[in-house]
C-alpha positions as CSV (number, residue, x, y, z in Angstrom):
1,M,154.2,-14.3,-44.3
2,H,156.7,-17.1,-44.4
3,T,160.0,-17.3,-42.6
4,L,162.9,-19.2,-44.3
5,T,165.4,-20.9,-41.9
6,R,168.8,-22.5,-42.2
7,L,170.1,-19.7,-44.5
8,T,173.6,-18.1,-44.4
9,A,173.6,-14.5,-43.1
10,G,174.8,-12.1,-45.7
11,K,174.2,-14.5,-48.6
12,T,171.8,-13.5,-51.4
13,Y,169.1,-16.0,-52.3
14,K,166.9,-16.0,-55.4
15,Y,163.4,-17.6,-55.6
16,R,160.6,-17.8,-58.1
17,L,157.2,-17.2,-56.7
18,K,154.1,-18.6,-58.4
19,A,150.4,-18.3,-57.7
20,Y,148.0,-21.1,-58.5
21,K,144.4,-21.9,-58.7
22,K,142.2,-24.9,-59.5
23,V,140.6,-25.1,-62.9
24,K,138.3,-28.0,-63.5
25,G,140.0,-29.9,-60.7
26,K,143.5,-29.3,-62.0
27,I,146.1,-26.9,-60.4
28,V,147.2,-24.2,-62.8
29,Y,150.3,-22.1,-62.0
30,S,151.0,-18.5,-63.0
31,A,154.2,-17.5,-64.9
32,G,155.7,-16.5,-61.6
33,A,158.0,-13.6,-60.6
34,D,161.7,-13.8,-59.6
35,V,162.6,-12.3,-56.2
36,Q,165.9,-12.1,-54.4
37,F,167.0,-11.0,-50.9
38,K,170.0,-11.0,-48.6
39,A,169.6,-13.3,-45.5
40,K,169.7,-11.6,-42.2
41,T,170.4,-12.8,-38.7
42,L,167.6,-12.4,-36.2
43,A,168.7,-10.7,-33.0
44,E,168.2,-12.8,-29.9
45,D,165.7,-10.3,-28.5
46,V,163.7,-10.7,-31.6
47,K,163.9,-14.5,-31.5
48,A,162.6,-14.4,-28.0
49,I,159.3,-12.7,-29.0
50,R,156.5,-15.2,-29.1
51,R,152.7,-15.5,-28.9
52,P,151.3,-15.8,-25.4
53,R,150.7,-19.3,-24.0
54,Y,147.7,-20.4,-22.0
55,T,147.9,-20.3,-18.3
56,V,146.5,-23.4,-16.6
57,K,146.3,-25.2,-13.2
58,T,146.3,-29.0,-12.7
59,K,142.9,-30.3,-11.5
60,K,144.5,-33.2,-9.6
61,K,147.9,-34.7,-8.7
62,V,149.6,-36.0,-11.8
63,T,152.9,-37.5,-12.9
64,V,154.4,-36.5,-16.2
65,T,157.8,-36.8,-18.0
66,D,160.1,-33.7,-17.9
67,K,161.3,-33.7,-21.5
68,T,164.3,-31.6,-20.6
69,T,165.7,-33.9,-18.0
70,K,164.0,-37.1,-19.2
71,K,162.8,-37.8,-15.6
72,K,159.4,-38.2,-14.1
73,V,158.0,-35.3,-12.2
74,T,154.9,-35.2,-10.0
75,L,152.7,-32.1,-10.1
76,A,150.5,-31.4,-7.1
77,K,146.9,-30.4,-7.6
78,G,146.7,-26.7,-8.4
79,T,150.2,-26.5,-9.9
80,S,150.4,-23.5,-12.3
81,L,152.0,-24.0,-15.7
82,T,151.6,-22.8,-19.3
83,V,150.5,-24.8,-22.4
84,T,150.5,-24.0,-26.1
85,S,147.0,-25.2,-27.1
86,K,143.4,-25.4,-25.8
87,N,142.6,-28.3,-28.2
88,G,143.6,-32.0,-28.5
89,K,143.7,-34.8,-26.0
90,V,147.4,-34.0,-25.1
91,V,149.0,-30.6,-25.1
92,N,152.6,-29.4,-24.8
93,G,153.3,-27.4,-21.6
94,Y,156.0,-25.6,-19.8
95,L,156.9,-25.7,-16.1
96,K,157.9,-22.6,-14.2
97,N,161.6,-23.6,-14.6
98,G,161.0,-23.6,-18.4
99,H,161.2,-27.4,-18.8
100,R,158.9,-28.8,-21.4
101,I,156.3,-31.5,-20.7
102,S,153.2,-33.1,-22.4
103,I,150.0,-33.5,-20.4
104,K,146.5,-34.6,-21.0
105,R,144.2,-31.6,-21.5
106,S,141.5,-33.2,-19.3
107,Y,143.9,-32.7,-16.3
108,L,143.9,-29.0,-16.7
109,K,141.8,-26.0,-15.8
110,Y,142.4,-23.0,-18.2
111,T,142.8,-19.7,-16.4
112,G,144.0,-17.2,-19.0
113,L,147.0,-16.1,-21.1
114,D,150.6,-15.3,-19.9
115,V,150.4,-11.7,-20.9
116,S,151.8,-8.7,-18.9
117,S,151.6,-5.0,-19.5
118,K,154.4,-4.5,-17.0
119,K,156.9,-5.7,-19.6
120,D,157.6,-4.0,-22.9
121,Y,160.2,-4.2,-25.7
122,S,162.6,-1.4,-26.4
123,R,162.1,0.9,-29.4
124,N,165.0,-0.9,-31.2
125,V,163.6,-4.3,-30.6
126,K,160.1,-3.2,-31.8
127,E,161.7,-1.9,-35.0
128,D,164.0,-4.9,-35.4
129,F,161.0,-7.3,-35.1
130,V,159.1,-5.9,-38.1
131,N,162.1,-5.1,-40.2
132,L,164.1,-8.3,-39.7
133,K,160.9,-10.3,-40.3
134,L,160.5,-8.3,-43.5
135,Y,156.8,-7.5,-42.9
136,S,155.3,-5.4,-45.7
137,S,152.2,-3.3,-46.1
138,N,150.0,-2.1,-49.0
139,T,150.3,1.4,-47.5
140,N,153.2,3.3,-45.9
141,W,151.8,2.3,-42.5
142,L,152.1,-1.0,-40.5
143,I,150.6,-2.0,-37.2
144,W,151.9,-4.7,-34.8
145,V,149.6,-5.9,-32.0
146,S,152.1,-7.3,-29.5
147,E,149.9,-9.8,-27.6
148,S,152.4,-10.6,-24.9
149,T,153.0,-7.0,-23.9
150,L,149.4,-5.8,-24.6
151,K,150.7,-3.0,-26.9
152,V,149.6,-1.7,-30.3
153,N,152.7,-0.5,-32.1
154,V,152.2,1.8,-35.2
155,Y,155.0,2.2,-37.8
156,K,155.5,4.4,-40.9
157,G,157.9,3.6,-43.7
158,S,158.3,0.6,-46.0
159,Q,159.4,-3.0,-45.9
160,G,162.7,-3.3,-44.0
161,K,162.6,0.5,-43.2
162,W,159.8,0.8,-40.7
163,K,160.1,3.4,-38.0
164,L,158.0,3.3,-34.8
165,Q,155.6,6.2,-34.5
166,K,153.4,5.4,-31.6
167,S,152.9,2.6,-29.0
168,Y,149.6,2.3,-27.1
169,P,148.3,-0.1,-24.4
170,C,145.4,-2.3,-25.5
171,C,143.1,-5.1,-24.5
172,I,143.1,-8.3,-26.6
173,G,141.0,-11.4,-26.7
174,K,140.7,-13.6,-23.6
175,W,142.0,-17.2,-23.7
176,S,138.7,-18.7,-24.9
177,T,138.1,-16.1,-27.7
178,R,141.6,-15.1,-28.7
179,T,142.3,-12.3,-31.2
180,A,142.8,-13.8,-34.7
181,S,146.6,-14.2,-35.1
182,G,148.7,-13.7,-38.2
183,V,149.0,-11.0,-40.9
184,K,145.8,-9.2,-41.5
185,E,145.0,-5.8,-43.0
186,I,142.5,-3.0,-42.4
187,L,139.4,-4.0,-44.5
188,G,137.0,-1.2,-43.7
189,Y,135.1,0.7,-41.0
190,G,132.0,-0.4,-39.1
191,S,129.4,1.8,-37.5
192,Q,130.4,4.0,-34.6
193,K,130.5,1.8,-31.4
194,Y,131.4,2.4,-27.8
195,G,131.7,6.1,-28.6
196,G,134.2,5.9,-31.4
197,P,135.1,4.4,-34.9
198,V,135.4,0.7,-35.5
199,I,138.4,-0.3,-37.7
200,I,137.9,-3.8,-39.0
201,F,141.0,-5.9,-39.7
202,S,139.7,-9.4,-40.0
203,S,136.7,-10.4,-42.1
204,G,135.4,-13.1,-39.7
205,E,131.9,-14.1,-40.7
206,G,131.8,-11.2,-43.2
207,T,133.6,-10.6,-46.5
208,P,136.3,-8.1,-47.6
209,E,133.4,-6.0,-49.1
210,V,131.3,-6.3,-46.0
211,P,133.7,-7.1,-43.1
212,E,132.3,-8.1,-39.8
213,G,135.3,-9.5,-37.9
214,C,137.9,-8.5,-35.4
215,A,138.4,-4.8,-35.1
216,F,140.1,-1.9,-33.2
217,H,137.4,-0.1,-31.2
218,H,137.1,2.0,-28.1
219,L,137.1,0.5,-24.5
220,V,133.8,-1.0,-23.4
221,D,134.6,-0.7,-19.7
222,K,137.4,0.5,-17.4
223,N,139.7,-2.5,-18.3
224,I,142.9,-1.7,-20.2
225,S,146.1,-3.8,-20.8
226,K,144.3,-7.1,-20.2
227,A,143.2,-10.2,-22.2
228,V,139.5,-9.7,-21.7
229,S,137.8,-9.1,-25.1
230,N,135.8,-11.4,-27.4
231,G,138.5,-11.1,-30.0
232,C,138.6,-7.4,-30.9
233,V,141.5,-5.1,-29.9
234,R,140.2,-2.4,-27.5
235,L,142.0,1.0,-27.4
236,Q,141.7,4.3,-25.5
237,M,140.3,7.1,-27.7
238,D,143.6,8.8,-28.5
239,A,145.1,5.6,-29.8
240,L,141.9,4.7,-31.8
241,M,141.7,8.1,-33.4
242,Y,145.4,8.1,-34.3
243,I,145.0,4.8,-36.3
244,Y,141.7,6.0,-37.8
245,K,143.2,9.3,-39.1
246,N,146.5,7.9,-40.3
247,C,146.2,4.3,-41.3
248,P,144.1,3.8,-44.4
249,K,142.4,0.6,-45.8
250,R,144.8,-2.2,-46.7
251,T,147.3,-1.2,-44.0
252,R,148.8,-4.5,-42.7
253,V,148.0,-5.5,-39.2
254,V,150.4,-8.1,-37.6
255,I,148.9,-10.0,-34.6
256,Y,151.7,-11.8,-32.7
């Protein structure tokens, strides 16, 4: 999925899409296919939707530059903030007032993800998100795992015309083993586990023919609406069975 920016709302754009592969070390392109679409304006509520950041605390007193005010700011030991990465020597972070900073990762102790089951998007925002983003599916079903709100949203319809059918609480991957993000699809079904079916949507170490990756499966304990798993999305039985009975293989799964 690719989002084009700096377009004029209401204007129709035409593009030619080509696939390519390497043949004896050279890139060979397909004939391509012409596509066209009318640009849409993303609603502010949709623009505000983002992936969760990592929650951290400073290990010691440290002085950094507030990139919003361009001034130095001193953070006491134990100061809570959020950052966008768990890798690299320096990571981008955000103070509680929303101001952006950069800070050495070695100064930080990672504590989790800034997720909350207490907040949720309205039905209109949930439908606008998948429709204005023009998500498609190979079936007439689509699933959006909203990481920030710990919800699995299930839609029926087609590209640009998705209607929300169900919304369920879920558990996602903890900060150190995050659920694989991006656009996936249901690849197959694993053996019964934790008392219910396993619906695999990311191949992981497996293959599309024999998937062994991230999956929807039943709860393993009493936790719900938390970031605690090793990458899979845990659901209560009613939610798991709804997806199992209605969403066939190749149904797109958006993790965001």
